[in-house]
Backbone as CSV, one residue per row, in Angstrom:
resi,resn,N_x,N_y,N_z,CA_x,CA_y,CA_z,C_x,C_y,C_z
1,MET,13.013,10.571,2.537,12.552,11.952,2.415,11.334,12.258,3.300
2,GLN,10.939,11.300,4.149,9.763,11.507,4.997,10.069,12.461,6.150
3,GLN,9.137,13.393,6.395,9.272,14.306,7.520,9.219,13.542,8.842
4,ASP,8.372,12.516,8.904,8.307,11.616,10.052,8.948,10.304,9.635
5,SER,10.104,10.019,10.176,10.800,8.805,9.771,10.123,7.569,10.365
6,PRO,9.900,6.535,9.569,9.333,5.311,10.136,10.329,4.635,11.072
7,GLU,9.824,3.983,12.097,10.710,3.298,13.037,11.373,2.084,12.394
8,GLU,10.719,1.554,11.360,11.215,0.342,10.718,10.640,0.282,9.302
9,ILE,11.438,-0.155,8.354,10.966,-0.388,6.996,11.135,-1.868,6.680
10,ILE,10.060,-2.495,6.243,10.125,-3.894,5.831,9.812,-3.956,4.341
11,ILE,10.748,-4.441,3.560,10.554,-4.573,2.118,10.083,-5.998,1.842
12,ALA,8.816,-6.121,1.441,8.229,-7.419,1.108,8.502,-7.673,-0.369
13,ASP,9.498,-8.484,-0.653,10.057,-8.640,-1.999,9.558,-9.936,-2.637
14,ASP,8.683,-9.773,-3.623,8.054,-10.916,-4.293,8.932,-11.445,-5.423
15,GLY,10.168,-11.838,-5.070,10.999,-12.586,-6.005,11.864,-11.782,-6.948
16,SER,12.298,-10.574,-6.544,13.198,-9.821,-7.421,14.603,-10.405,-7.360
17,ASP,15.503,-9.872,-8.222,16.843,-10.449,-8.311,17.840,-9.681,-7.433
18,GLU,19.113,-9.927,-7.636,20.170,-9.385,-6.782,20.258,-7.862,-6.828
19,ARG,19.741,-7.236,-7.895,19.830,-5.770,-7.994,19.097,-5.099,-6.835
20,THR,17.926,-5.621,-6.484,17.180,-5.056,-5.354,17.962,-5.209,-4.058
21,LYS,18.547,-6.372,-3.867,19.331,-6.629,-2.655,20.486,-5.640,-2.538
22,ARG,21.127,-5.323,-3.662,22.256,-4.378,-3.638,21.784,-2.962,-3.301
23,VAL,20.633,-2.568,-3.839,20.098,-1.226,-3.549,19.766,-1.099,-2.062
24,ILE,19.165,-2.129,-1.495,18.819,-2.102,-0.067,20.079,-1.989,0.780
25,ALA,21.104,-2.744,0.421,22.372,-2.679,1.169,22.967,-1.279,1.089
26,LEU,22.869,-0.645,-0.074,23.386,0.710,-0.251,22.649,1.702,0.637
27,ILE,21.329,1.588,0.695,20.534,2.508,1.508,20.825,2.295,2.989
28,ARG,21.005,1.055,3.390,21.373,0.787,4.786,22.680,1.492,5.144
29,ASP,23.633,1.464,4.228,24.945,2.079,4.480,24.854,3.604,4.527
30,GLN,23.946,4.185,3.754,23.871,5.636,3.609,22.939,6.305,4.617
31,THR,22.127,5.519,5.321,21.155,6.094,6.251,21.222,5.363,7.591
32,THR,20.431,5.849,8.519,20.314,5.181,9.826,19.013,4.396,9.914
33,LEU,18.345,4.178,8.782,17.057,3.501,8.778,17.199,2.030,9.139
34,SER,16.233,1.531,9.883,16.153,0.102,10.177,15.376,-0.563,9.047
35,ILE,16.052,-1.375,8.253,15.434,-1.977,7.065,15.547,-3.497,7.136
36,LYS,14.417,-4.173,6.993,14.379,-5.628,6.871,13.985,-5.987,5.443
37,HIS,14.679,-6.954,4.877,14.391,-7.408,3.510,13.825,-8.816,3.590
38,VAL,12.519,-8.942,3.351,11.839,-10.237,3.391,11.616,-10.678,1.942
39,TRP,12.187,-11.816,1.564,12.226,-12.233,0.155,11.802,-13.688,-0.002
40,HIS,11.156,-13.981,-1.125,11.012,-15.371,-1.556,11.226,-15.436,-3.068
41,HIS,11.432,-16.645,-3.593,11.773,-16.784,-5.004,10.572,-16.460,-5.885
42,ASP,10.844,-16.128,-7.121,9.816,-15.751,-8.084,9.027,-16.972,-8.529
43,ASP,7.726,-16.945,-8.243,6.825,-18.001,-8.704,5.501,-17.366,-9.092
44,GLY,5.598,-16.320,-9.917,4.407,-15.574,-10.293,4.034,-14.549,-9.231
45,PHE,2.827,-14.025,-9.339,2.359,-12.961,-8.451,1.952,-13.568,-7.111
46,ARG,2.815,-13.413,-6.103,2.545,-13.959,-4.766,2.678,-12.858,-3.714
47,LYS,2.086,-11.734,-4.017,2.153,-10.584,-3.111,1.580,-10.924,-1.730
48,CYS,0.459,-11.650,-1.691,-0.178,-11.947,-0.408,0.740,-12.768,0.497
49,VAL,1.467,-13.702,-0.096,2.347,-14.568,0.688,3.467,-13.755,1.323
50,ILE,4.134,-12.921,0.527,5.282,-12.181,1.043,4.832,-11.078,2.004
51,LEU,3.648,-10.508,1.793,3.147,-9.515,2.743,2.854,-10.149,4.095
52,ASN,2.332,-11.358,4.094,2.101,-12.042,5.369,3.407,-12.285,6.111
53,ARG,4.450,-12.658,5.389,5.753,-12.814,6.032,6.245,-11.494,6.603
54,ALA,5.997,-10.399,5.872,6.422,-9.080,6.348,5.657,-8.678,7.606
55,ILE,4.339,-8.928,7.629,3.547,-8.636,8.820,4.093,-9.416,10.013
56,ASP,4.398,-10.679,9.775,4.923,-11.530,10.832,6.257,-11.014,11.365
57,GLU,7.072,-10.434,10.486,8.397,-9.926,10.859,8.334,-8.567,11.550
58,ALA,7.228,-7.830,11.370,7.149,-6.452,11.870,7.225,-6.411,13.384
59,SER,8.026,-5.507,13.913,8.154,-5.357,15.360,7.214,-4.293,15.918
60,GLY,6.708,-3.406,15.064,5.824,-2.336,15.523,4.395,-2.810,15.702
61,ASP,3.588,-2.018,16.427,2.191,-2.392,16.629,1.263,-1.695,15.654
62,TYR,1.803,-0.763,14.827,0.996,-0.102,13.796,1.766,-0.133,12.483
63,LEU,1.124,-0.606,11.406,1.814,-0.867,10.151,1.221,-0.040,9.019
64,VAL,2.089,0.626,8.253,1.700,1.415,7.086,2.145,0.659,5.839
65,PHE,1.241,0.518,4.872,1.510,-0.244,3.659,1.528,0.662,2.430
66,SER,2.474,0.400,1.527,2.443,0.990,0.203,3.088,0.005,-0.759
67,ASP,3.064,0.313,-2.058,3.591,-0.590,-3.077,4.864,-0.043,-3.700
68,GLY,5.632,-0.921,-4.287,6.910,-0.525,-4.877,6.795,0.364,-6.094
69,ASP,5.610,0.443,-6.699,5.421,1.333,-7.845,4.841,2.679,-7.422
70,CYS,4.867,2.955,-6.119,4.316,4.207,-5.599,5.390,5.057,-4.931
71,ILE,5.223,6.377,-5.015,6.134,7.327,-4.383,5.338,8.151,-3.379
72,PRO,5.615,8.026,-2.093,4.862,8.773,-1.090,5.349,10.209,-0.958
73,ARG,4.415,11.135,-0.779,4.790,12.517,-0.497,5.464,12.567,0.871
74,SER,6.210,13.621,1.132,7.059,13.678,2.330,6.265,13.641,3.636
75,ASP,4.965,13.954,3.597,4.152,13.925,4.822,3.314,12.647,4.930
76,PHE,3.606,11.656,4.094,2.817,10.424,4.015,2.780,9.684,5.354
77,ILE,3.953,9.357,5.901,4.012,8.646,7.180,3.403,9.496,8.287
78,GLY,3.652,10.798,8.242,3.130,11.698,9.265,1.618,11.655,9.365
79,TRP,0.937,11.652,8.212,-0.523,11.618,8.238,-1.041,10.280,8.750
80,HIS,-0.415,9.193,8.319,-0.848,7.887,8.823,-0.650,7.804,10.336
81,ARG,0.464,8.332,10.810,0.728,8.301,12.253,-0.273,9.177,13.003
82,GLN,-0.554,10.356,12.472,-1.434,11.305,13.155,-2.883,10.827,13.203
83,LEU,-3.344,10.172,12.133,-4.756,9.822,12.022,-5.077,8.405,12.491
84,ALA,-4.065,7.626,12.887,-4.298,6.264,13.378,-5.235,6.295,14.584
85,LYS,-6.163,5.347,14.619,-7.177,5.342,15.672,-7.539,3.891,16.013
86,PRO,-7.555,3.529,17.283,-7.939,2.161,17.654,-9.306,1.784,17.087
87,GLY,-9.440,0.527,16.662,-10.703,0.055,16.120,-10.956,0.471,14.696
88,HIS,-9.937,1.047,14.034,-10.079,1.545,12.667,-8.841,1.204,11.833
89,PHE,-9.000,1.249,10.512,-7.857,1.276,9.601,-8.004,2.470,8.667
90,LEU,-6.889,2.915,8.110,-6.875,4.107,7.267,-6.812,3.726,5.796
91,SER,-7.603,4.436,4.985,-7.727,4.145,3.562,-7.333,5.361,2.739
92,GLY,-6.167,5.273,2.074,-5.717,6.346,1.196,-5.840,5.959,-0.268
93,GLY,-5.490,6.876,-1.149,-5.567,6.614,-2.584,-4.236,6.863,-3.256
94,TYR,-4.272,7.006,-4.582,-3.061,7.355,-5.322,-3.394,8.282,-6.472
95,ASN,-2.370,8.890,-7.023,-2.492,9.723,-8.216,-1.709,9.033,-9.326
96,LYS,-2.416,8.435,-10.276,-1.780,7.631,-11.306,-1.166,8.517,-12.381
97,LEU,0.088,8.249,-12.717,0.800,9.001,-13.735,0.836,8.215,-15.032
98,PRO,0.808,8.905,-16.186,0.941,8.204,-17.470,2.358,7.653,-17.635
99,MET,2.524,6.755,-18.586,3.802,6.075,-18.763,4.943,7.060,-19.039
100,GLY,4.719,8.023,-19.929,5.780,8.973,-20.272,6.263,9.750,-19.066
101,LEU,5.323,10.242,-18.262,5.688,11.003,-17.063,6.327,10.083,-16.018
102,SER,5.863,8.862,-15.926,6.457,7.908,-14.981,7.940,7.743,-15.257
103,ARG,8.318,7.734,-16.529,9.725,7.567,-16.893,10.553,8.806,-16.584
104,GLU,9.881,9.968,-16.437,10.599,11.210,-16.133,10.885,11.366,-14.644
105,ILE,10.159,10.630,-13.801,10.378,10.718,-12.364,11.782,10.207,-12.038
106,SER,12.513,10.991,-11.284,13.888,10.632,-10.957,14.147,10.873,-9.472
107,GLU,15.291,10.413,-9.007,15.678,10.675,-7.620,15.700,12.178,-7.357
108,LYS,16.215,12.939,-8.319,16.306,14.392,-8.167,14.931,15.028,-8.005
109,SER,13.964,14.633,-8.840,12.636,15.249,-8.775,11.886,14.851,-7.506
110,ILE,12.229,13.709,-6.940,11.620,13.298,-5.672,12.226,14.081,-4.510
111,ILE,13.555,14.160,-4.459,14.238,14.865,-3.370,13.858,16.343,-3.349
112,SER,13.745,16.962,-4.530,13.403,18.379,-4.615,11.934,18.644,-4.315
113,GLY,11.106,17.617,-4.426,9.669,17.790,-4.248,8.948,18.143,-5.526
114,ASP,9.701,18.323,-6.638,9.074,18.684,-7.912,8.044,17.661,-8.358
115,ALA,8.274,16.395,-8.058,7.370,15.337,-8.511,5.948,15.522,-7.992
116,PHE,5.777,16.334,-6.942,4.450,16.574,-6.376,3.951,17.995,-6.659
117,ARG,4.638,18.720,-7.525,4.242,20.099,-7.829,3.609,20.171,-9.217
118,PHE,2.470,20.826,-9.292,1.726,20.919,-10.549,2.547,21.465,-11.714
119,PRO,3.275,22.579,-11.534,4.015,23.128,-12.691,4.976,22.112,-13.313
120,TRP,5.723,21.390,-12.462,6.680,20.401,-12.984,5.943,19.255,-13.649
121,LEU,4.870,18.778,-13.036,4.097,17.679,-13.612,3.507,18.073,-14.957
122,LEU,2.975,19.288,-15.046,2.369,19.749,-16.303,3.410,19.855,-17.412
123,ARG,4.611,20.340,-17.062,5.676,20.452,-18.067,6.103,19.088,-18.594
124,ASN,5.853,18.049,-17.820,6.319,16.714,-18.202,5.185,15.786,-18.642
125,GLY,4.055,16.397,-19.037,3.013,15.610,-19.679,1.833,15.211,-18.820
126,PHE,1.724,15.773,-17.614,0.606,15.426,-16.754,-0.661,16.118,-17.227
127,ILE,-1.763,15.378,-17.292,-3.057,15.938,-17.672,-3.931,15.987,-16.425
128,PRO,-4.237,17.163,-15.908,-4.996,17.262,-14.653,-6.396,16.664,-14.779
129,ASN,-6.894,16.124,-13.670,-8.268,15.652,-13.580,-8.764,15.908,-12.166
130,ARG,-9.974,15.487,-11.873,-10.549,15.754,-10.541,-9.706,15.127,-9.431
131,GLN,-9.186,13.929,-9.695,-8.399,13.252,-8.675,-7.118,14.005,-8.347
132,SER,-6.546,14.680,-9.329,-5.269,15.355,-9.108,-5.396,16.568,-8.189
133,LEU,-6.631,17.006,-7.889,-6.812,18.101,-6.943,-6.256,17.739,-5.570
134,ARG,-6.166,16.416,-5.291,-5.616,15.993,-4.003,-4.173,16.449,-3.813
135,LEU,-3.464,16.680,-4.919,-2.068,17.086,-4.827,-1.909,18.491,-4.250
136,VAL,-2.953,19.297,-4.327,-2.823,20.703,-3.900,-3.737,21.060,-2.736
137,THR,-4.640,20.166,-2.336,-5.538,20.488,-1.234,-4.867,20.179,0.101
138,LYS,-5.058,21.080,1.049,-4.485,20.901,2.384,-5.442,21.461,3.427
139,GLY,-5.148,21.204,4.691,-5.905,21.791,5.788,-7.376,21.445,5.762
140,LEU,-8.219,22.456,5.991,-9.654,22.242,6.075,-10.237,21.752,4.759
141,ILE,-9.641,22.171,3.634,-10.139,21.716,2.329,-9.911,20.217,2.165
142,ALA,-8.752,19.735,2.630,-8.478,18.296,2.590,-9.443,17.540,3.508
143,ASP,-9.703,18.104,4.697,-10.676,17.482,5.603,-12.037,17.361,4.936
144,LEU,-12.456,18.442,4.263,-13.747,18.446,3.587,-13.768,17.428,2.450
145,GLY,-12.650,17.323,1.727,-12.577,16.360,0.638,-12.750,14.932,1.139
146,ASN,-12.113,14.601,2.258,-12.250,13.252,2.815,-13.672,12.972,3.288
147,MET,-14.360,14.008,3.774,-15.713,13.817,4.290,-16.742,13.711,3.177
148,THR,-16.486,14.357,2.040,-17.511,14.449,0.998,-17.262,13.549,-0.211
149,THR,-16.069,12.944,-0.327,-15.803,12.095,-1.482,-16.790,10.928,-1.538
150,THR,-17.190,10.574,-2.736,-18.104,9.442,-2.909,-17.347,8.117,-3.003
151,THR,-16.017,8.161,-2.999,-15.215,6.942,-3.044,-15.289,6.220,-1.704
152,ARG,-15.655,4.951,-1.741,-15.794,4.170,-0.509,-14.414,3.845,0.042
153,PRO,-14.178,4.024,1.346,-12.877,3.673,1.921,-12.695,2.161,1.963
154,THR,-11.607,1.677,1.377,-11.278,0.261,1.347,-9.815,0.095,1.728
155,TRP,-9.408,-1.149,1.983,-7.984,-1.395,2.209,-7.304,-1.394,0.844
156,ASN,-6.453,-0.405,0.608,-5.750,-0.268,-0.669,-4.267,-0.500,-0.433
157,GLY,-3.705,-1.508,-1.105,-2.323,-1.885,-0.843,-1.323,-0.784,-1.057
158,HIS,-1.658,0.172,-1.933,-0.730,1.262,-2.227,-0.728,2.334,-1.134
159,ASN,-1.761,2.324,-0.255,-1.881,3.418,0.701,-2.902,3.047,1.772
160,ALA,-2.458,2.314,2.777,-3.356,1.900,3.852,-2.526,1.634,5.100
161,SER,-3.186,1.634,6.243,-2.481,1.336,7.485,-3.453,0.786,8.507
162,GLY,-2.915,0.003,9.437,-3.759,-0.571,10.469,-2.921,-1.165,11.582
163,TRP,-3.600,-1.630,12.627,-2.944,-2.188,13.791,-2.543,-3.633,13.517
164,LYS,-1.321,-3.980,13.880,-0.835,-5.334,13.621,-1.744,-6.372,14.267
165,ASN,-2.207,-6.113,15.467,-3.063,-7.080,16.148,-4.345,-7.346,15.367
166,ASP,-4.913,-6.301,14.744,-6.117,-6.493,13.919,-5.804,-7.357,12.701
167,LEU,-4.657,-7.118,12.085,-4.262,-7.902,10.913,-4.022,-9.362,11.288
168,ILE,-3.480,-9.589,12.474,-3.267,-10.957,12.939,-4.611,-11.639,13.206
169,GLN,-5.563,-10.888,13.759,-6.876,-11.474,14.066,-7.586,-11.980,12.818
170,VAL,-7.424,-11.275,11.680,-8.060,-11.741,10.436,-7.150,-12.699,9.674
171,ASN,-5.962,-12.987,10.250,-4.975,-13.918,9.681,-4.333,-13.374,8.404
172,GLY,-4.237,-12.054,8.301,-3.515,-11.452,7.192,-4.193,-11.625,5.852
173,PHE,-3.387,-11.593,4.807,-3.887,-11.709,3.441,-4.195,-13.164,3.104
174,ASP,-5.166,-13.373,2.230,-5.535,-14.713,1.784,-4.550,-15.154,0.703
175,GLU,-3.729,-16.155,1.018,-2.639,-16.545,0.120,-3.095,-17.325,-1.101
176,ARG,-4.375,-17.621,-1.193,-4.898,-18.200,-2.434,-4.999,-17.158,-3.537
177,MET,-5.038,-15.889,-3.148,-5.312,-14.818,-4.093,-4.040,-14.318,-4.752
178,ARG,-4.151,-14.107,-6.050,-3.076,-13.445,-6.783,-3.559,-12.046,-7.140
179,TYR,-3.312,-11.559,-8.332,-3.647,-10.159,-8.621,-5.155,-9.982,-8.834
180,GLY,-5.700,-8.922,-8.216,-7.071,-8.536,-8.463,-7.946,-8.544,-7.224
181,GLY,-7.974,-7.433,-6.478,-8.858,-7.307,-5.333,-8.356,-7.943,-4.051
182,GLU,-7.096,-8.431,-4.068,-6.578,-9.117,-2.875,-6.450,-8.187,-1.675
183,ASP,-6.134,-6.921,-1.922,-6.037,-5.952,-0.826,-7.415,-5.641,-0.245
184,CYS,-8.381,-5.402,-1.140,-9.735,-5.075,-0.684,-10.342,-6.210,0.134
185,GLU,-10.038,-7.462,-0.234,-10.595,-8.612,0.494,-10.141,-8.607,1.948
186,LEU,-8.878,-8.249,2.183,-8.397,-8.116,3.556,-9.224,-7.072,4.297
187,GLY,-9.457,-5.923,3.662,-10.249,-4.872,4.284,-11.672,-5.304,4.586
188,GLU,-12.232,-6.126,3.719,-13.594,-6.607,3.944,-13.666,-7.486,5.184
189,ARG,-12.632,-8.309,5.411,-12.617,-9.121,6.630,-12.420,-8.252,7.868
190,LEU,-11.588,-7.210,7.757,-11.421,-6.292,8.884,-12.751,-5.627,9.240
191,ILE,-13.491,-5.196,8.228,-14.791,-4.563,8.467,-15.759,-5.563,9.088
192,ASN,-15.758,-6.812,8.606,-16.606,-7.848,9.203,-16.267,-8.065,10.669
193,LEU,-14.996,-7.849,11.017,-14.548,-7.992,12.408,-14.971,-6.804,13.268
194,GLY,-15.406,-5.716,12.621,-15.794,-4.513,13.352,-14.765,-3.405,13.296
195,ILE,-13.688,-3.602,12.508,-12.665,-2.572,12.332,-13.114,-1.661,11.201
196,GLN,-13.370,-0.399,11.496,-13.981,0.507,10.530,-12.936,1.321,9.752
197,PRO,-13.163,1.554,8.464,-12.221,2.330,7.668,-12.419,3.835,7.830
198,ILE,-11.325,4.578,7.745,-11.349,6.035,7.745,-10.740,6.519,6.434
199,GLN,-11.445,7.397,5.754,-10.988,7.918,4.467,-9.922,9.001,4.667
200,ILE,-8.728,8.817,4.057,-7.665,9.821,4.195,-7.029,10.149,2.835
201,ARG,-7.771,9.932,1.753,-7.175,10.073,0.419,-6.765,11.510,0.093
202,PHE,-7.296,12.499,0.812,-6.901,13.893,0.576,-5.759,14.327,1.497
203,HIS,-5.320,13.440,2.381,-4.220,13.766,3.283,-2.953,12.980,2.937
204,ALA,-3.053,11.657,2.925,-1.888,10.820,2.626,-1.780,10.641,1.114
205,ILE,-0.793,11.297,0.516,-0.694,11.378,-0.945,0.467,10.533,-1.457
206,CYS,0.202,9.770,-2.520,1.302,9.092,-3.208,1.043,9.088,-4.707
207,LEU,2.126,9.044,-5.462,2.078,8.934,-6.919,2.212,7.469,-7.308
208,HIS,1.502,7.076,-8.357,1.570,5.698,-8.852,2.193,5.715,-10.247
209,LEU,3.333,5.034,-10.372,4.028,4.966,-11.657,3.394,3.899,-12.532
210,ASP,3.233,4.215,-13.815,2.651,3.254,-14.747,3.683,2.188,-15.112
211,HIS,3.195,1.001,-15.452,4.089,-0.101,-15.834,3.250,-1.209,-16.466
212,SER,3.906,-2.148,-17.116,3.197,-3.277,-17.708,2.739,-4.227,-16.604
213,ARG,1.721,-5.026,-16.906,1.160,-5.954,-15.925,0.978,-7.330,-16.571
214,GLY,2.088,-7.993,-16.811,2.051,-9.292,-17.460,1.466,-10.388,-16.600
215,TYR,1.283,-10.122,-15.309,0.772,-11.128,-14.383,-0.752,-11.170,-14.329
216,VAL,-1.457,-10.272,-15.023,-2.912,-10.235,-14.975,-3.482,-11.324,-15.888
217,ASN,-4.407,-12.119,-15.363,-5.060,-13.131,-16.178,-6.456,-13.408,-15.655
218,ALA,-7.332,-13.902,-16.539,-8.740,-14.091,-16.213,-8.948,-15.143,-15.134
219,THR,-8.130,-16.194,-15.120,-8.303,-17.258,-14.132,-8.137,-16.734,-12.712
220,ASP,-7.059,-15.954,-12.488,-6.833,-15.391,-11.154,-7.936,-14.413,-10.777
221,LEU,-8.368,-13.591,-11.707,-9.409,-12.605,-11.422,-10.717,-13.287,-11.035
222,GLU,-11.068,-14.358,-11.745,-12.309,-15.078,-11.435,-12.231,-15.751,-10.068
223,ARG,-11.083,-16.376,-9.741,-10.920,-17.014,-8.432,-11.004,-15.976,-7.319
224,ASN,-10.320,-14.861,-7.521,-10.348,-13.811,-6.502,-11.760,-13.285,-6.272
225,LEU,-12.519,-13.139,-7.365,-13.892,-12.659,-7.241,-14.725,-13.626,-6.420
226,ARG,-14.550,-14.926,-6.634,-15.302,-15.917,-5.856,-14.933,-15.847,-4.375
227,ILE,-13.651,-15.657,-4.083,-13.215,-15.552,-2.687,-13.831,-14.324,-2.027
228,ARG,-13.837,-13.201,-2.731,-14.420,-11.979,-2.180,-15.920,-12.123,-1.982
229,GLN,-16.584,-12.768,-2.916,-18.029,-12.977,-2.775,-18.331,-13.807,-1.533
230,ALA,-17.521,-14.841,-1.277,-17.715,-15.671,-0.089,-17.441,-14.875,1.181
231,THR,-16.405,-14.037,1.166,-16.086,-13.204,2.334,-17.262,-12.311,2.694
232,ARG,-17.888,-11.724,1.671,-19.021,-10.832,1.934,-20.277,-11.613,2.322
233,ALA,-20.579,-12.676,1.578,-21.815,-13.423,1.815,-21.812,-14.108,3.170
234,GLU,-20.650,-14.616,3.601,-20.554,-15.351,4.857,-20.033,-14.496,6.006
235,ALA,-19.812,-13.208,5.729,-19.308,-12.275,6.755,-18.063,-12.834,7.432
236,LEU,-17.133,-13.353,6.640,-15.931,-13.975,7.180,-15.017,-12.928,7.802
237,THR,-14.422,-13.269,8.917,-13.462,-12.386,9.572,-12.045,-12.932,9.525
238,ARG,-11.896,-14.185,9.135,-10.579,-14.823,9.168,-10.427,-15.781,7.990
239,THR,-9.271,-15.733,7.336,-8.990,-16.686,6.273,-8.224,-17.881,6.830
240,LYS,-8.477,-19.033,6.257,-7.726,-20.239,6.636,-6.363,-20.277,5.939
241,TYR,-6.153,-19.356,5.007,-4.975,-19.415,4.146,-4.117,-18.179,4.310
242,GLY,-3.779,-17.858,5.575,-3.055,-16.620,5.830,-1.787,-16.791,6.626
243,ILE,-1.560,-15.877,7.545,-0.316,-15.835,8.306,-0.101,-17.130,9.088
244,ARG,-1.162,-17.744,9.555,-1.047,-18.949,10.366,-0.267,-20.047,9.636
245,SER,-0.331,-20.067,8.318,0.383,-21.085,7.542,1.885,-20.951,7.693
246,LEU,2.364,-19.782,8.127,3.802,-19.587,8.324,4.316,-20.507,9.417
247,ALA,3.529,-20.709,10.456,3.947,-21.584,11.553,4.106,-23.023,11.053
248,LYS,3.217,-23.433,10.151,3.295,-24.774,9.604,4.557,-24.922,8.747
249,ALA,4.844,-23.863,7.962,6.014,-23.907,7.084,7.299,-23.969,7.900
250,ALA,7.312,-23.305,9.072,8.505,-23.295,9.919,8.723,-24.674,10.532
């Protein structure tokens, strides 16, 4: 449904079953999209590992990232493409939906655009807040919102983009990390390298569907925090536990 079609879609699949594979095959048959399915077996939350494989597989020089629990508005790719700038990465946000409304989102409401319209969202249980203003701001107001927001631009896995060469220079995601700040840590290394973030949360819009998170645990969160603290304290630009390990595995 994107106004600007991506040249390539890479699905970084962290161990789902055959149902996902069948859906991808169906979409390939129904569209002209170039789709790569990068998969590994389920061994807990290994998002960083599969994302590194996806980066390695990407043929383009500019990569846009989002998550499987997110729905991008139809101008999502267009804004990332328009605002891409050498020496920078783009930092977007999301609009989190409650569980009840998440279950109401359907293929029909996405295709029609209703899922991004206030009246439909309100009828289905959406409670507006300051963040939801992003759904209706456009043009100069959106520009002003990006300039004045107090939210710090970070690498957010649900809505971020950058140059493949920059991601290779920092060696991708740190594969020691599981859930909790793993996306931001990549952004911190990019910033240490001199790649500056640009705030685009009022332009590139996506919805975030609610779901259970059985993979969250204190051990992973504590380890991730220590890794991030070291990245900041030592101004690290490259992880030893990233894309480079793919060559060893091969």
